[in-house]
C-alpha positions as CSV (number, residue, x, y, z in Angstrom):
1,X,59.5,117.7,-24.1
2,X,62.7,115.6,-23.9
3,X,62.4,111.9,-24.9
4,X,62.9,110.5,-21.4
5,X,60.5,113.0,-19.9
6,X,58.0,112.0,-22.5
7,X,58.4,108.3,-21.6
8,X,57.9,109.2,-17.9
9,X,54.7,111.0,-18.9
10,X,53.5,108.0,-20.9
11,X,54.0,105.7,-17.9
12,X,52.9,108.1,-15.1
13,X,50.3,106.6,-12.9
14,X,50.3,103.2,-14.4
15,X,53.8,101.8,-14.0
16,X,53.6,100.3,-17.4
17,X,53.7,101.2,-21.1
18,X,50.6,99.7,-22.7
19,X,50.8,98.5,-26.3
20,X,47.3,98.2,-27.4
21,X,47.9,96.5,-30.8
22,X,47.0,92.8,-31.1
23,X,50.6,91.7,-31.5
24,X,51.5,92.4,-27.9
25,X,49.0,90.6,-25.7
26,X,49.5,92.5,-22.5
27,X,50.8,95.7,-21.0
28,X,54.6,95.8,-21.0
29,X,57.0,97.8,-18.9
30,X,59.9,99.4,-20.8
31,X,62.2,96.5,-19.9
32,X,59.5,93.7,-20.0
33,X,61.1,92.0,-23.1
34,X,64.0,90.2,-21.6
35,X,66.4,87.3,-22.0
36,X,64.8,83.9,-21.9
37,X,65.1,80.5,-23.6
38,X,64.6,80.8,-27.3
39,X,61.6,79.0,-28.9
40,X,64.2,77.5,-31.3
41,X,66.5,76.2,-28.5
42,X,70.2,77.2,-27.9
43,X,72.7,78.1,-30.6
44,X,75.0,75.3,-31.6
45,X,78.7,75.7,-32.3
46,X,79.5,77.8,-35.4
47,X,79.5,75.9,-38.8
48,X,82.0,76.2,-41.6
49,X,80.6,79.7,-42.5
50,X,80.9,80.9,-38.9
51,X,77.2,80.8,-38.3
52,X,75.9,79.6,-34.9
53,X,72.4,78.3,-35.4
54,X,69.8,76.4,-33.5
55,X,69.2,72.7,-34.1
56,X,67.4,72.0,-37.4
57,X,68.7,75.2,-39.1
58,X,71.3,75.4,-41.8
59,X,73.2,78.3,-43.4
60,X,75.1,79.2,-46.5
61,X,76.8,82.1,-48.2
62,X,74.9,83.4,-51.3
63,X,77.1,86.4,-52.2
64,X,80.3,88.2,-51.3
65,X,81.3,91.8,-52.0
66,X,83.5,92.3,-55.1
67,X,82.8,88.7,-56.2
68,X,80.5,87.5,-59.0
69,X,77.0,86.3,-58.4
70,X,74.3,85.7,-61.0
71,X,76.2,87.6,-63.7
72,X,77.1,90.7,-61.7
73,X,79.7,91.7,-59.1
74,X,78.1,91.9,-55.7
75,X,78.2,95.3,-54.1
76,X,80.2,96.4,-51.1
77,X,78.8,97.2,-47.7
78,X,75.5,95.3,-48.1
79,X,72.8,96.9,-45.9
80,X,69.0,97.0,-45.8
81,X,67.1,94.3,-47.7
82,X,63.7,92.7,-48.6
83,X,62.3,89.7,-50.4
84,X,59.8,89.7,-53.3
85,X,57.9,86.8,-54.9
86,X,58.8,86.2,-58.6
87,X,56.9,83.4,-60.3
88,X,58.2,80.1,-59.0
89,X,61.1,81.8,-57.2
90,X,61.8,84.9,-55.3
91,X,64.2,87.9,-55.2
92,X,66.3,89.3,-52.4
93,X,67.1,93.0,-52.8
94,X,70.1,94.6,-50.9
95,X,71.3,98.2,-50.5
96,X,74.9,99.3,-50.7
97,X,76.0,101.7,-48.0
98,X,79.0,103.0,-49.9
99,X,79.5,106.7,-50.5
100,X,78.8,108.1,-54.0
101,X,78.4,104.7,-55.7
102,X,75.9,103.1,-53.3
103,X,72.8,101.9,-55.0
104,X,71.1,98.5,-54.7
105,X,71.3,95.0,-56.3
106,X,68.9,92.1,-56.5
107,X,69.5,88.3,-56.5
108,X,66.9,86.0,-58.1
109,X,66.4,82.5,-56.7
110,X,64.8,79.5,-58.3
111,X,62.2,77.3,-56.6
112,X,65.0,75.1,-55.2
113,X,66.9,78.1,-53.8
114,X,69.6,78.2,-56.4
115,X,70.8,81.6,-57.7
116,X,69.4,82.0,-61.3
117,X,70.3,85.7,-61.9
118,X,71.2,89.0,-60.4
119,X,71.0,92.7,-61.5
120,X,71.8,96.2,-60.3
121,X,68.6,98.1,-59.7
122,X,70.0,101.4,-58.5
123,X,73.3,103.1,-59.2
124,X,75.1,106.4,-58.5
125,X,73.5,107.2,-55.2
126,X,75.0,107.8,-51.8
127,X,75.2,105.6,-48.6
128,X,72.1,103.6,-49.3
129,X,71.4,102.2,-45.8
130,X,68.0,100.7,-45.1
131,X,64.6,101.2,-46.8
132,X,61.4,99.2,-47.1
133,X,59.2,97.2,-49.5
134,X,56.0,98.6,-50.9
135,X,52.7,96.6,-51.3
136,X,53.1,97.0,-55.1
137,X,56.4,95.1,-55.0
138,X,58.9,97.9,-55.3
139,X,61.9,98.7,-53.0
140,X,62.3,102.0,-51.3
141,X,66.1,102.6,-51.0
142,X,67.0,105.3,-48.5
143,X,70.1,107.5,-48.5
144,X,71.6,107.9,-45.0
145,X,73.3,111.2,-45.8
146,X,72.7,114.9,-45.2
147,X,69.7,115.8,-47.4
148,X,69.4,112.2,-48.5
149,X,66.5,111.1,-50.7
150,X,64.2,108.1,-50.9
151,X,64.4,106.2,-54.2
152,X,61.8,103.8,-55.6
153,X,63.4,100.9,-57.4
154,X,62.2,97.9,-59.3
155,X,63.4,94.5,-58.1
156,X,62.4,93.0,-61.4
157,X,64.5,95.4,-63.4
158,X,61.8,96.7,-65.7
159,X,61.9,100.4,-64.6
160,X,64.6,103.0,-63.8
161,X,64.6,104.3,-60.2
162,X,62.8,107.5,-59.2
163,X,63.6,109.8,-56.3
164,X,60.9,111.6,-54.2
165,X,61.7,114.9,-52.6
166,X,58.2,115.0,-51.1
167,X,59.3,112.3,-48.7
168,X,61.8,114.7,-47.1
169,X,65.5,115.6,-47.5
170,X,67.3,114.2,-44.4
171,X,69.4,111.3,-43.2
172,X,67.0,108.6,-44.2
173,X,67.3,105.2,-42.6
174,X,64.3,102.9,-43.0
175,X,60.7,102.9,-44.4
176,X,57.7,100.8,-43.6
177,X,54.3,100.9,-45.4
178,X,51.1,100.9,-43.5
179,X,48.6,99.3,-45.9
180,X,45.7,100.0,-43.6
181,X,46.2,103.8,-43.5
182,X,48.1,104.0,-46.8
183,X,51.0,105.9,-45.3
184,X,54.8,105.3,-45.1
185,X,56.7,105.6,-41.8
186,X,60.3,106.8,-42.0
187,X,63.2,106.8,-39.5
188,X,66.0,109.3,-39.3
189,X,69.6,108.4,-38.3
190,X,70.5,111.4,-36.2
191,X,71.1,111.7,-32.5
192,X,68.1,114.0,-32.4
193,X,66.3,112.4,-35.4
194,X,62.5,112.2,-35.8
195,X,59.9,109.7,-36.7
196,X,57.9,110.6,-39.8
197,X,54.7,109.6,-41.6
198,X,54.3,110.3,-45.4
199,X,50.8,110.3,-46.8
200,X,51.0,110.1,-50.6
201,X,48.4,111.7,-52.9
202,X,47.9,108.3,-54.5
203,X,48.5,104.7,-53.5
204,X,49.1,101.3,-55.0
205,X,51.4,101.7,-58.1
206,X,54.8,102.9,-59.2
207,X,55.2,106.7,-58.7
208,X,52.4,106.9,-56.2
209,X,54.8,108.4,-53.6
210,X,56.0,111.3,-55.8
211,X,53.5,113.7,-54.1
212,X,52.0,113.9,-50.7
213,X,52.3,115.2,-47.2
214,X,55.1,114.6,-44.7
215,X,54.3,114.7,-41.0
216,X,56.5,114.4,-37.9
217,X,55.5,112.6,-34.6
218,X,55.0,115.2,-31.9
219,X,54.3,115.5,-28.2
220,X,50.6,116.3,-27.8
221,X,50.8,116.8,-24.0
222,X,49.8,114.5,-21.2
223,X,51.8,111.6,-22.7
224,X,49.8,111.6,-26.0
225,X,51.3,111.8,-29.4
226,X,50.1,113.4,-32.6
227,X,51.2,114.1,-36.2
228,X,52.1,117.7,-37.4
229,X,52.9,118.6,-40.9
230,X,56.5,119.5,-41.9
231,X,56.2,122.9,-43.6
232,X,58.9,122.3,-46.2
233,X,60.2,118.7,-46.7
234,X,62.4,119.8,-49.6
235,X,63.8,123.0,-48.0
236,X,66.9,124.1,-50.0
237,X,70.3,124.1,-48.4
238,X,71.2,125.7,-46.0
239,X,67.7,126.4,-44.9
240,X,66.1,124.8,-41.8
241,X,66.5,121.1,-41.7
242,X,63.5,118.8,-41.7
243,X,63.8,117.7,-38.1
244,X,63.9,121.2,-36.7
245,X,60.9,122.7,-38.6
246,X,58.2,121.7,-36.0
247,X,58.9,122.7,-32.4
248,X,56.7,120.0,-30.8
249,X,58.5,117.2,-32.7
250,X,59.7,114.2,-30.6
251,X,63.4,113.4,-31.1
252,X,65.0,110.0,-31.0
253,X,68.6,108.9,-30.5
254,X,69.6,107.4,-33.8
255,X,66.6,106.0,-35.7
256,X,67.3,102.7,-37.4
257,X,65.1,99.8,-38.6
258,X,61.3,100.1,-39.1
259,X,58.7,97.4,-39.6
260,X,54.9,97.7,-39.8
261,X,52.8,94.7,-38.6
262,X,49.4,94.8,-40.3
263,X,48.1,92.1,-37.9
264,X,48.7,94.4,-34.9
265,X,48.4,97.8,-36.6
266,X,51.7,98.7,-35.0
267,X,54.9,100.2,-36.5
268,X,58.0,99.0,-34.6
269,X,61.2,101.0,-35.0
270,X,64.6,100.9,-33.3
271,X,66.9,103.6,-31.9
272,X,70.6,102.6,-31.6
273,X,71.7,105.5,-29.3
274,X,69.6,104.2,-26.4
275,X,69.2,100.6,-27.6
276,X,65.4,100.6,-27.7
277,X,62.7,99.0,-29.7
278,X,59.6,101.3,-29.9
279,X,56.0,100.6,-30.9
280,X,53.7,103.2,-32.5
281,X,50.1,102.0,-32.3
282,X,48.6,103.6,-35.4
283,X,45.0,103.1,-34.3
284,X,45.3,104.2,-30.7
285,X,48.0,107.0,-31.5
286,X,50.2,105.7,-28.7
287,X,53.9,105.3,-28.4
288,X,55.5,102.6,-26.3
289,X,58.9,101.0,-25.6
290,X,58.9,97.2,-25.9
291,X,62.6,96.6,-25.3
292,X,64.9,98.8,-23.2
293,X,67.9,96.8,-22.0
294,X,71.6,96.1,-22.7
295,X,71.4,92.3,-23.0
296,X,70.9,90.0,-24.7
297,X,70.2,92.4,-27.6
298,X,72.6,95.2,-28.0
299,X,73.2,98.0,-30.6
300,X,69.7,97.5,-32.2
301,X,69.5,98.1,-35.9
302,X,67.4,96.6,-38.8
303,X,64.1,94.9,-37.8
304,X,61.6,92.7,-39.5
305,X,58.8,90.5,-38.3
306,X,56.3,87.6,-38.9
307,X,52.5,87.5,-39.0
308,X,52.4,85.5,-35.8
309,X,53.9,88.4,-33.9
310,X,57.7,87.5,-33.6
311,X,60.1,90.4,-34.3
312,X,63.6,89.8,-35.5
313,X,66.2,92.5,-34.6
314,X,69.7,92.7,-36.0
315,X,72.7,94.0,-34.1
316,X,75.0,96.8,-35.4
317,X,78.1,95.1,-33.9
318,X,77.4,93.7,-30.4
319,X,77.6,89.9,-30.5
320,X,76.8,90.0,-34.2
321,X,73.4,88.4,-33.6
322,X,69.9,88.5,-34.8
323,X,67.5,88.2,-31.8
324,X,63.9,87.2,-31.7
325,X,61.5,89.1,-29.6
326,X,58.3,87.1,-29.1
327,X,54.8,88.5,-28.2
328,X,55.3,87.1,-24.7
329,X,58.5,89.2,-24.2
330,X,61.2,86.5,-24.7
331,X,64.4,87.9,-26.2
332,X,66.9,85.4,-27.5
333,X,69.5,84.9,-30.3
334,X,68.5,83.1,-33.5
335,X,71.8,83.4,-35.3
336,X,75.3,84.6,-34.4
337,X,78.1,85.3,-36.9
338,X,81.5,84.5,-35.4
339,X,84.8,85.9,-36.5
340,X,83.4,89.3,-37.7
341,X,84.1,91.5,-34.7
342,X,84.2,94.8,-36.6
343,X,81.1,94.3,-38.7
344,X,77.4,94.7,-38.3
345,X,74.4,92.6,-39.3
346,X,72.1,94.1,-41.9
347,X,69.2,93.5,-44.2
348,X,67.2,90.7,-42.4
349,X,64.3,89.5,-44.7
350,X,62.3,86.4,-45.0
351,X,61.6,84.6,-48.3
352,X,57.9,84.7,-49.3
353,X,57.2,81.2,-47.9
354,X,58.9,82.2,-44.6
355,X,61.4,79.3,-44.6
356,X,64.5,81.3,-45.4
357,X,66.0,84.3,-43.7
358,X,68.5,86.5,-45.6
359,X,70.9,89.0,-44.1
360,X,74.5,90.3,-44.5
361,X,77.6,90.9,-42.4
362,X,78.3,94.3,-43.9
363,X,82.1,94.4,-43.5
364,X,82.9,90.8,-43.0
365,X,85.9,89.3,-41.3
366,X,88.2,92.3,-42.1
367,X,85.9,95.0,-40.8
368,X,87.2,97.2,-43.6
369,X,85.1,100.4,-43.6
370,X,85.0,100.5,-47.4
371,X,82.8,97.4,-47.2
372,X,84.6,95.3,-49.8
373,X,84.5,92.2,-47.5
374,X,80.7,92.0,-47.0
375,X,79.0,88.6,-46.9
376,X,75.3,87.9,-47.6
377,X,73.8,84.7,-46.0
378,X,70.8,82.5,-46.2
379,X,69.4,80.6,-43.1
380,X,67.0,77.8,-43.9
381,X,64.9,76.1,-41.2
382,X,61.6,75.8,-39.3
383,X,60.9,79.4,-38.6
384,X,57.7,80.2,-36.7
385,X,54.9,81.6,-38.8
């Protein structure tokens, strides 16, 4: 069944797509999340860094590609990211979406927000786009390339990275850990990509994801969805690709960001080809669309969220904004980067205390595709819990 036909089947007879998780408090039509006044108020004029922010928020630059930070040279094309607690400070990890030399780096911040150190935690990989944090405080760095791998990396620099073929060989984008069901959801950046679930043989420690079962989300008929096992996640080239191994698999137009809300039991993911934010309710086994519009949020990409239910979605180009989507359906910009018309916003992640939001402009003012002009920012302010 084609994607749009499937969506019609989901909504048939009801006129609505129901998200049954606790985060979204009512049924929502595909376009129910729409532009409205931001809970933070309107954006002010851009500051000295080109950041347009609401009243009460401040921004700064923490790193620039090819320039020193914390004892290393910050990587080009900064992409997916996450934050990790570290004693009285915290760490922000960022991927590098460069070919052949991609990898990932980590910046350590002290309790006052000052940069105290930085390190490379992954080197020699290819087009590391997004990824996801694990509950045991490691970073899954995903290669967005043909037959790409997932690498487990150590933000604290104590272990060398490991790759896991069991998680599939495809154009990986993002990963999100479901701590309730002990699975990892994975997106695929193809115009006919799939949405996957990896169930490891073990859970809770470094290397636990080295073995397990990879499933793909499928049409189960009558608007229902179900998981089916991928027969050979590590099929050797040029054998059948991962996304074509199961006939019933649902296909999505350019899978991007992925975020699991433990409060709602819902995994949210974005598809850039049709500019949608999807919600997979893991308990009810239902799939819904919670944003399906062109404005104010365009070219959806990386996504993160807060315990109170707010989602934060970054734009791949568009107006160069991060937009909030609230549980009541409000969509509004929280930050805009001015003067970077050929770039994209990547890697949104909150500090452990929730007061700081980190992200990057991947190609900066120049828009140079080699990513040597990337800028990594920090926004500090009264974010909602």
